N, CA and C atoms as a LAMMPS dump frame, in Angstrom:
ITEM: TIMESTEP
0
ITEM: NUMBER OF ATOMS
192
ITEM: BOX BOUNDS ff ff ff
-5.0000000000000000e+02 5.0000000000000000e+02
-5.0000000000000000e+02 5.0000000000000000e+02
-5.0000000000000000e+02 5.0000000000000000e+02
ITEM: ATOMS id mol type element x y z
1 1 1 N 436.048 231.865 137.131
2 1 2 C 434.77 231.439 136.924
3 1 3 C 434.266 231.313 138.248
4 2 1 N 433.01 231.559 138.862
5 2 2 C 433.008 231.12 140.479
6 2 3 C 432.306 230.256 140.267
7 3 1 N 431.152 229.458 141.208
8 3 2 C 430.417 228.295 140.783
9 3 3 C 429.284 228.05 141.057
10 4 1 N 429.17 229.635 141.279
11 4 2 C 426.949 229.716 141.621
12 4 3 C 426.739 229.02 139.933
13 5 1 N 426.886 228.715 138.764
14 5 2 C 425.734 228.427 137.621
15 5 3 C 425.855 227.191 137.891
16 6 1 N 424.416 226.164 137.947
17 6 2 C 424.975 225.173 137.033
18 6 3 C 425.352 224.734 136.203
19 7 1 N 425.028 225.113 135.354
20 7 2 C 425.409 224.898 133.629
21 7 3 C 426.335 225.143 133.392
22 8 1 N 427.672 226.211 134.571
23 8 2 C 429.444 226.202 134.576
24 8 3 C 430.105 224.881 134.758
25 9 1 N 429.002 223.68 135.697
26 9 2 C 429.954 223.243 135.864
27 9 3 C 429.51 221.494 135.188
28 10 1 N 431.231 221.144 135.206
29 10 2 C 430.688 219.373 134.338
30 10 3 C 431.055 218.634 134.44
31 11 1 N 430.28 217.369 134.886
32 11 2 C 431.515 216.152 135.711
33 11 3 C 432.882 215.632 134.838
34 12 1 N 434.064 216.061 135.538
35 12 2 C 435.434 215.87 134.75
36 12 3 C 436.263 217.333 134.804
37 13 1 N 435.319 218.208 135.489
38 13 2 C 436.18 219.274 135.444
39 13 3 C 437.044 219.38 136.476
40 14 1 N 437.613 219.85 136.591
41 14 2 C 438.594 220.785 137.997
42 14 3 C 438.405 221.14 139.062
43 15 1 N 437.787 221.615 139.799
44 15 2 C 437.188 222.745 140.797
45 15 3 C 437.768 222.431 141.798
46 16 1 N 437.539 223.913 142.852
47 16 2 C 438.215 223.805 143.63
48 16 3 C 436.906 224.506 144.788
49 17 1 N 436.629 223.24 145.786
50 17 2 C 435.468 223.43 146.702
51 17 3 C 435.441 223.588 148.273
52 18 1 N 435.018 223.459 149.019
53 18 2 C 434.542 224.113 149.998
54 18 3 C 433.831 223.373 151.494
55 19 1 N 434.681 222.665 152.034
56 19 2 C 434.424 221.381 152.282
57 19 3 C 432.871 222.366 153.474
58 20 1 N 431.876 220.993 154.277
59 20 2 C 431.248 221.882 155.438
60 20 3 C 432.503 222.326 156.186
61 21 1 N 432.557 221.284 157.305
62 21 2 C 433.106 222.086 158.545
63 21 3 C 434.748 223.22 157.374
64 22 1 N 434.628 223.012 156.506
65 22 2 C 435.736 224.479 156.674
66 22 3 C 435.303 225.585 156.063
67 23 1 N 434.079 225.269 155.904
68 23 2 C 433.322 226.952 155.599
69 23 3 C 433.905 228.085 156.331
70 24 1 N 434.342 227.929 157.834
71 24 2 C 434.191 229.103 158.417
72 24 3 C 435.457 229.442 158.359
73 25 1 N 437.094 228.571 157.843
74 25 2 C 438.358 229.667 157.45
75 25 3 C 438.776 229.331 156.213
76 26 1 N 437.461 228.644 154.801
77 26 2 C 437.639 229.182 153.622
78 26 3 C 438.244 228.188 152.857
79 27 1 N 438.867 226.875 153.69
80 27 2 C 439.791 226.486 153.175
81 27 3 C 439.039 225.508 152.028
82 28 1 N 440.213 225.359 150.609
83 28 2 C 439.415 224.545 149.478
84 28 3 C 440.218 223.687 149.458
85 29 1 N 439.254 222.955 148.659
86 29 2 C 439.721 221.392 148.623
87 29 3 C 439.724 221.136 146.826
88 30 1 N 440.745 220.819 146.003
89 30 2 C 440.718 220.428 144.513
90 30 3 C 439.873 218.947 144.473
91 31 1 N 439.904 218.822 143.236
92 31 2 C 439.406 217.679 142.576
93 31 3 C 439.037 217.453 141.592
94 32 1 N 438.421 216.496 141.034
95 32 2 C 437.24 216.242 139.726
96 32 3 C 436.284 216.6 140.013
97 33 1 N 434.435 216.481 139.055
98 33 2 C 433.11 216.711 139.791
99 33 3 C 433.413 215.508 138.988
100 34 1 N 433.264 214.622 140.353
101 34 2 C 432.057 213.334 139.896
102 34 3 C 430.863 213.355 139.403
103 35 1 N 430.021 213.945 140.36
104 35 2 C 427.909 214.07 140.454
105 35 3 C 427.621 215.798 140.988
106 36 1 N 427.117 216.201 140.199
107 36 2 C 426.816 217.999 140.375
108 36 3 C 425.442 217.236 141.554
109 37 1 N 425.388 217.759 142.595
110 37 2 C 424.201 217.386 143.479
111 37 3 C 422.77 218.673 143.763
112 38 1 N 423.774 219.873 143.448
113 38 2 C 421.947 220.407 143.564
114 38 3 C 421.401 220.608 141.632
115 39 1 N 420.56 220.683 142.942
116 39 2 C 419.556 220.363 141.491
117 39 3 C 418.9 221.809 140.597
118 40 1 N 419.022 222.932 141.307
119 40 2 C 418.155 224.404 140.79
120 40 3 C 419.455 224.737 139.581
121 41 1 N 419.346 225.69 138.914
122 41 2 C 419.766 226.526 137.925
123 41 3 C 421.35 227.238 138.597
124 42 1 N 421.234 227.742 139.835
125 42 2 C 422.09 228.666 140.454
126 42 3 C 421.997 227.839 142.082
127 43 1 N 422.945 228.318 143.106
128 43 2 C 423.205 228.73 144.146
129 43 3 C 424.271 230.009 144.827
130 44 1 N 423.485 230.955 145.157
131 44 2 C 424.952 231.683 146.06
132 44 3 C 425.927 231.599 146.742
133 45 1 N 425.539 230.072 146.979
134 45 2 C 427.315 229.916 147.242
135 45 3 C 428.178 228.732 147.334
136 46 1 N 427.291 228.01 145.948
137 46 2 C 428.071 227.435 145.022
138 46 3 C 427.488 226.103 144.31
139 47 1 N 427.325 224.96 143.651
140 47 2 C 426.651 224.472 143.611
141 47 3 C 427.695 223.322 144.494
142 48 1 N 427.002 222.065 144.827
143 48 2 C 427.13 221.293 146.11
144 48 3 C 427.412 220.328 144.91
145 49 1 N 428.992 219.927 144.846
146 49 2 C 429.037 218.445 144.341
147 49 3 C 429.942 217.796 145.162
148 50 1 N 430.107 216.272 144.811
149 50 2 C 431.083 215.636 144.627
150 50 3 C 431.426 215.229 144.066
151 51 1 N 432.812 214.8 144.575
152 51 2 C 434.378 215.022 143.939
153 51 3 C 434.424 213.619 143.799
154 52 1 N 435.794 213.074 142.456
155 52 2 C 436.291 211.647 142.435
156 52 3 C 436.154 210.976 144.159
157 53 1 N 437.529 211.673 144.887
158 53 2 C 438.092 211.28 146.08
159 53 3 C 437.168 210.95 147.163
160 54 1 N 435.219 211.652 146.883
161 54 2 C 434.209 211.165 147.816
162 54 3 C 433.805 212.499 148.259
163 55 1 N 434.478 213.142 147.998
164 55 2 C 434.711 214.646 149.385
165 55 3 C 432.848 215.339 148.518
166 56 1 N 432.6 216.243 149.411
167 56 2 C 431.444 217.095 149.591
168 56 3 C 431.257 218.117 149.981
169 57 1 N 431.024 218.978 148.821
170 57 2 C 431.224 220.356 149.646
171 57 3 C 430.268 221.76 147.916
172 58 1 N 430.56 223.074 148.711
173 58 2 C 430.072 223.912 147.53
174 58 3 C 431.836 224.255 146.896
175 59 1 N 430.927 224.432 145.56
176 59 2 C 431.908 224.457 143.962
177 59 3 C 432.559 226.849 144.507
178 60 1 N 433.631 226.346 144.843
179 60 2 C 434.081 228.382 144.669
180 60 3 C 434.464 228.247 143.513
181 61 1 N 435.737 227.801 143.54
182 61 2 C 436.327 228.189 141.687
183 61 3 C 436.225 226.582 140.263
184 62 1 N 436.522 226.842 139.384
185 62 2 C 436.318 225.936 138.155
186 62 3 C 437.816 226.356 137.482
187 63 1 N 437.953 225.073 137.382
188 63 2 C 439.362 225.12 136.922
189 63 3 C 440.922 224.926 137.764
190 64 1 N 441.962 224.339 136.884
191 64 2 C 442.876 224.218 138.361
192 64 3 C 443.347 225.559 137.98
């Protein structure tokens, strides 16, 4: 499942995000969703989320 629909993402879910500085390389960072930052229902590049570690990025995959 990709992270383009806000309804698919819930706090506490394990996800992989791409950080702003990693967008060119596509390097993913894994973690658990703490906050959902995107307010719209969807975003073509992924919903922006904050992980429990404090990292902020766009969700690319849902689940570990």
